[in-house]
Legacy VTK file of the C-alpha trace (Angstrom):
# vtk DataFile Version 3.0
C-alpha trace
ASCII
DATASET POLYDATA
POINTS 276 float
118.610 73.758 92.581
119.962 77.324 94.043
120.693 77.998 97.368
119.558 80.694 99.570
123.286 81.922 99.745
123.176 82.734 96.354
120.871 85.608 96.326
122.697 87.294 98.980
124.512 89.768 98.284
127.604 91.537 99.840
125.778 94.290 101.256
124.445 94.017 104.797
120.751 95.121 105.731
121.403 98.295 108.260
117.427 98.115 108.532
116.421 98.921 112.184
116.508 94.634 114.041
113.429 93.562 113.924
112.063 95.266 111.086
109.632 93.252 108.765
111.462 93.746 105.868
114.362 91.308 106.676
111.315 88.508 106.697
109.997 89.726 103.409
114.581 89.628 101.828
114.425 85.811 103.171
110.850 85.321 101.868
112.079 86.557 98.333
115.575 84.670 98.844
113.411 81.362 99.403
111.014 81.554 96.209
113.460 82.277 94.475
115.488 79.280 95.467
112.775 77.309 95.443
111.694 77.904 92.008
115.898 77.824 91.097
115.624 80.813 89.573
119.169 82.120 87.988
120.212 85.572 90.080
121.055 86.553 86.751
117.160 86.368 85.735
116.296 88.433 87.872
115.291 92.169 88.169
114.314 94.261 90.770
113.263 97.896 90.719
112.412 100.021 94.027
111.171 103.559 94.671
112.764 105.033 97.722
112.166 104.425 101.535
113.291 102.313 104.085
112.012 99.037 102.181
113.475 100.571 98.871
117.000 100.195 99.591
116.024 96.125 99.204
118.255 96.139 95.459
121.307 96.370 97.298
120.515 93.050 99.786
120.356 90.769 97.400
122.457 89.386 94.470
120.063 90.000 91.359
120.310 92.805 88.878
118.669 95.867 90.552
117.506 99.606 90.007
116.758 102.060 93.066
114.822 104.298 91.508
112.843 107.959 92.176
110.043 108.674 94.853
106.975 106.203 94.160
107.982 105.490 91.043
109.037 101.392 91.227
105.869 99.975 88.905
107.365 101.458 86.141
110.552 101.227 86.075
109.271 97.522 86.537
107.304 97.752 83.428
110.273 99.141 81.300
112.363 96.244 82.446
109.784 93.747 81.574
108.951 94.927 78.614
112.845 95.861 77.831
113.611 91.867 78.873
110.017 89.740 79.030
112.718 86.712 79.668
113.889 88.284 83.078
111.668 87.918 86.472
110.945 91.336 87.656
110.215 92.557 91.256
108.695 95.173 92.820
109.068 96.522 95.729
108.590 99.371 98.049
106.520 101.440 101.209
103.051 102.944 101.985
104.058 105.705 101.583
106.254 105.072 98.253
103.589 102.893 96.547
100.365 104.355 98.067
101.311 108.288 98.498
103.494 109.454 95.148
103.737 106.635 93.905
99.780 105.909 94.254
98.931 106.512 90.607
100.555 103.836 89.440
98.879 100.751 90.553
95.712 101.090 88.638
97.658 101.050 85.277
99.575 98.210 86.074
97.061 96.024 87.521
94.519 97.027 84.279
97.384 96.512 81.824
98.168 93.050 83.834
102.353 93.379 83.579
103.964 90.407 84.106
105.656 91.009 87.678
105.232 90.689 91.493
105.004 93.981 92.919
105.673 93.847 96.764
104.550 96.656 99.265
106.373 96.567 102.445
103.210 98.279 104.219
104.145 99.924 108.404
101.904 101.906 108.061
103.478 104.941 108.850
107.114 106.999 107.486
109.613 105.300 108.835
112.879 106.820 107.348
111.741 110.279 107.925
111.041 109.508 111.564
107.317 108.363 111.509
104.717 110.665 109.991
101.405 109.248 109.168
101.518 107.264 106.066
98.491 106.591 103.734
97.909 103.279 105.651
98.048 105.291 108.828
95.005 104.142 111.472
93.150 107.372 111.973
93.952 108.780 115.778
97.279 107.742 115.572
99.636 110.550 117.476
103.269 111.015 116.669
105.644 113.653 117.347
104.547 114.450 113.691
100.705 114.184 114.119
100.878 115.131 117.532
97.225 116.130 117.812
96.103 111.863 116.011
96.099 111.814 111.837
92.569 113.024 110.609
92.807 110.595 107.433
90.887 107.352 107.161
93.804 105.141 106.300
93.775 103.424 102.248
93.264 99.741 102.177
95.672 98.657 99.718
93.802 95.144 98.928
90.031 96.545 98.756
92.326 98.952 96.202
94.283 96.470 94.122
90.789 93.999 93.816
88.613 97.409 92.862
91.629 97.855 89.658
91.677 94.664 88.681
94.267 93.522 89.695
94.791 89.380 89.197
96.723 88.059 91.425
96.197 89.804 95.092
97.185 88.812 98.349
97.508 89.676 101.919
101.087 88.446 103.965
102.457 89.287 107.383
105.976 89.407 108.555
105.445 86.829 111.834
104.828 84.661 109.152
107.069 83.768 106.745
106.087 80.540 106.351
103.051 81.448 104.230
104.895 84.835 103.253
106.966 82.593 101.043
104.781 80.335 99.682
102.920 83.782 98.927
105.596 84.895 97.005
106.286 81.403 95.412
102.738 82.063 93.762
102.856 85.351 92.803
106.290 84.841 90.980
104.484 82.185 89.495
101.163 84.180 88.773
101.446 84.739 84.395
100.268 88.340 85.094
100.393 91.753 87.574
100.617 90.297 91.484
100.250 92.340 94.218
101.011 91.930 97.697
100.667 94.199 100.324
102.816 92.670 102.903
102.233 93.876 106.874
105.792 94.869 107.825
106.145 96.189 111.094
108.122 99.473 112.080
109.910 98.482 115.530
110.954 101.850 115.887
108.017 103.878 114.747
105.176 101.595 115.200
105.635 98.222 116.266
102.681 96.367 115.692
103.561 93.136 115.800
101.130 91.862 118.348
98.457 93.772 117.291
98.573 92.135 113.991
99.841 88.046 116.096
95.943 89.464 117.429
93.789 90.075 114.523
95.234 88.155 111.704
93.685 85.395 110.439
94.068 83.233 107.229
91.069 82.839 104.491
88.780 80.849 105.337
89.835 77.386 103.245
86.467 77.272 101.006
87.390 80.766 99.624
87.593 80.659 95.990
89.868 83.786 94.372
88.060 83.608 91.354
85.323 85.200 92.822
85.570 88.682 93.107
83.208 89.815 95.141
83.965 87.218 97.750
87.490 88.556 97.683
86.217 92.127 97.743
83.970 91.215 100.682
87.120 89.800 103.026
89.151 92.255 102.169
86.805 95.152 103.844
87.056 92.915 107.211
89.408 94.372 109.635
89.273 92.397 112.465
90.056 89.358 111.833
92.749 91.062 109.004
92.196 88.314 106.889
95.597 87.076 104.892
96.485 84.989 102.508
95.268 84.951 98.030
92.223 87.035 98.232
92.191 86.842 94.160
94.612 84.974 91.747
92.913 84.425 87.966
94.082 83.774 84.662
95.081 86.767 82.445
95.524 88.304 79.213
99.432 88.942 79.896
100.623 92.665 79.144
104.302 92.033 77.797
102.245 88.811 75.965
99.988 91.059 73.819
102.715 93.349 72.507
105.437 90.707 71.646
101.852 89.685 69.704
101.505 93.158 68.133
105.077 93.456 67.545
104.925 90.199 65.412
101.810 91.763 63.519
103.237 94.910 62.954
105.766 93.551 61.563
103.947 91.811 58.778
103.751 95.385 56.796
105.786 97.094 54.844
106.022 100.887 54.281
103.846 100.573 51.318
100.606 98.930 53.134
100.751 101.541 55.980
101.215 104.850 53.633
97.792 102.799 51.652
96.276 102.640 55.108
96.253 106.432 55.433
95.108 106.947 51.605
91.648 105.104 52.461
LINES 1 277
276 0 1 2 3 4 5 6 7 8 9 10 11 12 13 14 15 16 17 18 19 20 21 22 23 24 25 26 27 28 29 30 31 32 33 34 35 36 37 38 39 40 41 42 43 44 45 46 47 48 49 50 51 52 53 54 55 56 57 58 59 60 61 62 63 64 65 66 67 68 69 70 71 72 73 74 75 76 77 78 79 80 81 82 83 84 85 86 87 88 89 90 91 92 93 94 95 96 97 98 99 100 101 102 103 104 105 106 107 108 109 110 111 112 113 114 115 116 117 118 119 120 121 122 123 124 125 126 127 128 129 130 131 132 133 134 135 136 137 138 139 140 141 142 143 144 145 146 147 148 149 150 151 152 153 154 155 156 157 158 159 160 161 162 163 164 165 166 167 168 169 170 171 172 173 174 175 176 177 178 179 180 181 182 183 184 185 186 187 188 189 190 191 192 193 194 195 196 197 198 199 200 201 202 203 204 205 206 207 208 209 210 211 212 213 214 215 216 217 218 219 220 221 222 223 224 225 226 227 228 229 230 231 232 233 234 235 236 237 238 239 240 241 242 243 244 245 246 247 248 249 250 251 252 253 254 255 256 257 258 259 260 261 262 263 264 265 266 267 268 269 270 271 272 273 274 275
């Protein structure tokens, strides 16, 4: 049985005290320990931002990449070594702005990895500009007249893209967050988790989320896409839990099957196929 300490690196997290990302880091380490996944069997890919410093703080393989690209990195890692447990991490700016084009393709491929977005609804590293999930009207130094854009709904997006595992969690509820991460790591396909992870420096939403969040109803059926999409559209209450969980085809498995089929062909067979 692995211990949480087995996954702690020698690098001390430099997030602001109270940042929601601490809870995400703890939940991931707890989930890995609970499943006794050896650190050397785990790879974490990240982009750029406060949350993307994550790979330095956990004692696994890690790749701190470029802005918005954790999903391509994680996809390549998984296809290169399908035996690894692969986790992609990033923030809402990293994942839904410059990296927004990668989510639909990771979902439709159903690549076997877990994507955790630490969603604080602001650009924390660059001093508080509105992000793709900032509420309309939010006033900050970078938006003194209020943000004009309508915020994205990440859970609804992932459901619409066909992700086979879609969940929302809150950094203020670490037990539920850990349970959701565990379930995502066990999922044999693409698992997406939108974590409400407040930025205490520029947009402290802890009290707001404690007030408006509720667990999904006990009778929620994660195989019912219509019900999942309907509940994902609710803003108050804002539901937490696993919205969608179905068995998917799994991209790495399909690639392996394709490789096996391709190796049955000889060069003569291949050339004959073009002559027909």
